[in-house]
N, C-alpha and C positions, 0 to 999 in steps of 0.2 A: 793788680792792684795792691795794693797792700793793706791788710788788718788792722793794721794800727791808724786811728782815726787823727789823732793827736798831732802828728806828722805834717809840715806843709811840701804845698811840692818843692820844697831843695828836703827833703827829708830831715828837715832838721826841727827838735821839737818847740813849740810856742808856750809860754808860757804869759798869763794875766798880770802885770804889774799893779801894785798896791797902791789903793787911792791915797791921798794924802791923810785924809782922817784913821786910815787904817796902820797909815806908818808913825806914826806918829802915838800911837797905839802903842805899837814895839817898840819904841821908842821910848816910853814911859814905864813900861815894863821893864826894859833889859836894864832900865836907868834904879831901878828898885832892885832890884836882884843883885845889881853892881854892888850899889850900898850896901844890901844886907852882908854881902861876903866877905865886904874889908872891914866889915863891924866884926865880922867871926874870927878873924885872921887870914880868909881861906886868899890864893890867886885868883883875882876873876876871872882872866883872861885862860886859864889854865882849865876850870872849872868851866862855863862856858865851852870850852871849845871840845871837851868831855862828852858835854852833854850835848850837843851840835852831835859831834863825829860816831857818836853811840845809843843816843837817844835815850840813856840810863837820866829818870831824873834824881836819882838821887848825887850826883855828881853836883847839884844844886842847892844848897842850903836851905833847911824851912825853916828857918830864922827869918821874922817876919811875914812871912806868908810868904819869901821868894819861889823856892818849886812849884808852890801851886799858881803861882804868878806866871811863873815861865809858861809849863806846861797848858799855859791859855790859847797858846800860838802856837801855828807848825814849826818845824824847825827849819823851814826852808822858806820861812818870812822872816824868820832871826839872820840870815845869810841874807837874802835879801837885799835886808836895810841897811845891817852892816855893809857888801860890799857898794851900796850905793852911795852912803857916806861918806867912804873911802875913796872910790872913783869921784865922785863930784868937788870933795874938799885937799885932795894930795894930786890926782893925776890931773881931771880937768882946773887946776886952777894955778900947773907948772908954766 
């Protein structure tokens, strides 16, 4: 028997999906971070990708508290919300 307890019987990792309230919180934070980056003249997509991949908060401007805000949510939560949005709006509606 495997010592890893978060695997299902098919050796797949199972993740808990966020509630609508949690997702809305992430969406609000991402909107605020995006707006702060645009105001400072940064490319928000490049900067957010850098943050998600590296975990380095200096990819996010401190303007309007954006750096503090983005650190309130886990990077995997940000990815989950972004992926859910993309799938729902681009793939499922095709």
